[in-house]
N, C-alpha and C positions, 0 to 999 in steps of 0.2 A: 541427460534430462530431456524429456520429450517436449514436443510442441504443446501438447495438452497440459503438461505440468507448468510450462511457462505461462500459458493462458490462465491457469488456476492461480498461480502466484500473482499475476498481474491483477486479477479480479480481487484476490484477497488483500493485496497491498492498497488497492484503490478504495477500500471500504472506509478507511479513516477520512480520506478526501471526500468521499461520498457523504459521510455523516456531517462533516463540516459544511459541505455544499448545501445540504438540506437546511442547515442552520442559516446559511447566507440567504437562501431563498425565503426563509421565514422572516428574516429581519429586514427585508427590503420591501418597499412599497411596490409601486408599479415598476416593472423591470424593462429596461431597454435591451436590445439584442446583445450589445457588447457586455452587459452585466451577466448574461447567461454564459458568455464565452470566457470572461476573465478568470473565474476559478479553474476552468478546464485548462487554460493556458498555463497558469501558475503551477497548479498541482501536477499536471501532466509533465511539464518541464522538469520540476524537481524530483518527481517520482522516477523519471528517466535518468537524471543526473546522478542521484545518490547511488543506485546500483553500479553505475559506471565507475564512480569513485571507489566504492567498496570492492568491486571486482579487481581493479588495479592495485588496491591495497592488499587484497587477499592473495594476488599472484606473487607478491613478494615473499609470502610465508607458506605457500602451498606445498612446496617440496619438503619443508621441515615438519609439517603436521598432516601429511596426506593420509596416514593411517587412522587419523581421528576425524576425518572430514564428515562422516555420517553423524558422529556425536555432536560435532560443532553445529552442523545444519539442524539437527534435532533440537539442541539447546536454544539456538538463536530463533528458529521459527516457533518453537514452543513458548519462549519468553515473549516474543512479539505478539503472537496470537493470544497468549494468556493476558497480556497487558490490554489488548483490544477488548477481550471478553470482559475484563474487570471494568474498563472504562465504559462499556456499554450499559453498566448498571448505575453509573454515576448520574446525578441529576443536574450538574452545572452546565450552563450554556455559555460557550465562549464568545459569541458574537452579540454585542448589545450596544452598538454605536449608530450614529446617524448615517455614516457611509461605510457599509460593510465591505465595499470593494476598493478601498483606498490602497495605494501601493504598499505602504509600510505594513499595514495589517495583512495584506495578501502575502507578502514576503514571509512574514513570521508564521502565518498559517501553513504556507507551502513547505517551509523548512520543517516545522513541527510535525506535519503529517507524513513527511518523507524520510524521517530519520530511520524508521523501520526498514526502508528500502536499502539503506546503506548496509545494514547487516545482511540482508538477502543478497546483495551484490558480492559480499565476501563469500557466501556459500556458493555462488555461481562460479567463483574462481576454482573451487575444488572440483567442480564437474566439467571444467574446461569447455563451457558452452560458448556459442557465438554471442558475445556480450552486446554487439550492435543490434543483432536481431532481437535479443531479449529486451533491451531498453526501448526499442521502437514499439514493441508489443506493450510493454508496461506503460510507456508514455501515452500511447494512443488509447489504451483501455482506460487509463485514469482521466484523460481529457474528456472522453465521451461519458464516462460514468459520473464525473463531476458536473458536467452540464446537465445530465439527468437528475443529479441530486438537487441542483438549483431549481429545476423545473418541479421536481417532486416536492421540495420544501415549500415552494411558492403555492403549489396546488393543494397538497395534502397536509402540510403542517409537520409537527415534530413527532407524529405518531410512529414513524418507521425508523427514525434516526438510530436509536439504540439497537434495533433489530439488525440493521445493516452492519453496524460495527461488530455486534456479536457474531453474525454470520462470517464476516471477514476474519475474525479471530479464530473461529472454529476451523475454517478452511486452512489457515496457516498451521495450526496445531496438528491437524490431520495430515497435512503434507509432511511436516517434520516427523511424525510417527511413521508414515509410509517410507520415508527415506531411511530411517533407522531400521525398520523391519527388513527392507530390501537388502541392506548391507549386512545385517547380522545373520540373516538366514539365506543369503544369496538368492533372492527372489526378484522377480520383476512383476510388480502389482499392476501398473498401468503402462 
């Protein structure tokens, strides 16, 4: 898996966190500097942690299912991306409380937005990539994109929330299709 593919995965995975960060920015009144950073810290940490857990879980089974790795990656990324695309059309807003940056709420949101990254970590095990490099990229991308989401939500409102989630889903589905095509036809697309 190339550096570019890891960047694309990082951006795709961070779209859930971006969408929630927009909602956090919407639901807050006047924001302090720490309130811009809180979602980035929570979401970035969990987006990095989950692939790490998934990777080490996946390495336990890699040798047993190595011939199916491309199908597993395709199914997992397709499922995750499809779920994100579906959620981009839903109208429910998750954040509607006085303090959207409370510890309990942020933990739940961080875990919920990073479950997809667990599955991606399992696919990383099949490709034997440097997991530490990948999780640093994913964590940093999510950190900065989440901060951008809070800023965007605070400035622009909910207008782009569903578009970001839709885009992230499309990216993950396309990456799954790319992996499948490369392995089925022995091609290198990117």
